[in-house]
C-alpha positions as CSV (number, residue, x, y, z in Angstrom):
1,M,-0.2,-32.2,-22.0
2,T,-0.4,-33.3,-18.4
3,I,-0.4,-30.6,-15.6
4,S,0.9,-31.5,-12.2
5,T,-1.7,-31.2,-9.5
6,T,0.8,-30.6,-6.8
7,Q,1.2,-26.9,-8.0
8,P,-1.3,-24.1,-7.2
9,L,-4.0,-23.6,-9.9
10,D,-2.6,-20.2,-10.8
11,T,0.8,-21.5,-11.4
12,R,-0.4,-24.6,-13.5
13,D,-2.6,-22.0,-15.7
14,H,0.4,-19.6,-16.3
15,E,2.6,-22.6,-17.3
16,A,0.2,-24.1,-19.4
17,A,0.0,-20.7,-21.3
18,G,3.8,-20.7,-21.6
19,E,4.1,-17.7,-19.0
20,P,5.9,-17.7,-15.7
21,P,3.9,-17.5,-12.6
22,H,3.0,-14.1,-10.9
23,G,5.8,-12.9,-8.6
24,Y,3.7,-13.1,-5.5
25,I,2.7,-16.7,-6.0
26,T,5.3,-18.0,-3.3
27,D,3.5,-15.4,-0.7
28,K,0.0,-16.1,-2.1
29,D,-1.1,-17.4,1.3
30,R,0.3,-14.6,3.3
31,Y,-1.2,-12.0,1.0
32,L,-4.6,-13.9,1.3
33,A,-4.3,-13.8,5.1
34,R,-3.6,-10.0,5.2
35,V,-6.5,-9.3,2.7
36,K,-8.7,-11.4,4.9
37,R,-7.7,-9.2,7.9
38,I,-8.2,-6.1,5.9
39,E,-11.9,-7.2,5.2
40,G,-12.4,-7.8,8.9
41,Q,-11.1,-4.2,9.5
42,A,-13.7,-2.9,7.0
43,R,-16.3,-4.9,8.5
44,G,-15.5,-3.4,11.7
45,I,-15.7,0.2,10.4
46,H,-19.0,-0.7,8.9
47,R,-20.2,-1.8,12.3
48,M,-18.7,1.2,14.1
49,I,-20.6,3.5,11.8
50,E,-24.0,1.4,12.3
51,E,-23.4,1.8,15.9
52,E,-22.7,5.5,15.5
53,Q,-19.4,5.4,17.4
54,Y,-17.1,8.5,18.0
55,C,-15.8,10.0,14.6
56,I,-12.2,9.9,15.7
57,D,-12.3,6.3,16.5
58,I,-13.7,5.5,13.1
59,L,-11.1,7.7,11.5
60,T,-8.4,5.9,13.5
61,Q,-9.7,2.4,12.1
62,I,-9.8,4.0,8.5
63,S,-6.2,5.1,8.9
64,A,-5.3,1.6,10.0
65,L,-7.0,0.0,7.2
66,T,-5.4,2.3,4.7
67,A,-2.0,1.4,5.9
68,A,-2.8,-2.5,5.9
69,L,-3.9,-1.8,2.3
70,R,-0.7,0.2,1.4
71,G,1.4,-2.6,2.9
72,V,-0.1,-5.2,0.7
73,A,0.3,-2.9,-2.3
74,L,3.9,-2.2,-1.5
75,G,4.6,-6.0,-1.2
76,L,2.8,-6.6,-4.6
77,L,4.7,-4.1,-6.2
78,D,8.0,-5.3,-4.8
79,D,7.3,-8.8,-5.9
80,H,6.2,-7.5,-9.4
81,M,9.6,-5.6,-9.7
82,K,11.7,-8.4,-8.5
83,H,10.0,-11.0,-10.6
84,C,7.9,-9.9,-13.7
85,V,9.9,-6.6,-14.5
86,L,13.3,-8.3,-13.9
87,D,12.5,-11.2,-15.9
88,A,11.1,-8.8,-18.7
89,A,14.3,-6.7,-18.6
90,Q,16.6,-9.8,-18.8
91,L,14.7,-10.8,-22.2
92,G,14.8,-7.2,-23.5
93,G,13.2,-5.7,-26.4
94,V,9.7,-4.4,-26.6
95,A,8.2,-6.7,-23.8
96,A,10.8,-5.2,-21.4
97,E,9.8,-1.7,-22.4
98,A,6.1,-2.6,-21.9
99,K,6.7,-3.9,-18.4
100,F,8.7,-0.9,-17.5
101,K,6.0,1.4,-18.5
102,E,3.4,-0.9,-16.8
103,A,5.3,-0.7,-13.6
104,S,5.8,3.1,-13.8
105,D,2.2,3.6,-14.5
106,A,1.3,1.5,-11.4
107,I,3.8,3.5,-9.3
108,A,2.2,6.7,-10.4
109,R,-1.2,5.3,-9.6
110,F,-0.1,4.4,-6.2
111,V,1.7,7.5,-5.3
112,R,-1.4,9.6,-6.4
113,S,-3.7,7.6,-4.0
């Protein structure tokens, strides 16, 4: 079996296993850029605490970091619903029920956080 080297590694791995790629794969670079910015925000908060900056300023940055993480999570959830869950629903059966349960559990965890 030959695997095309023009596709991202993750896509090739899933195709080789007979699985469709993850729903976010088309936006992978955008997600990675967003996570990189979030990492920078976290390092900035660390620096602020080291420098003993004003509590409210640190809390403001934590709020911004939380909002950024929430944005990534909502995007991933949306992609999961539009691709993984929709694909499973179209196939039906036990796999579809499992995907719906998985998505429901993820939503419940997200809402609690």
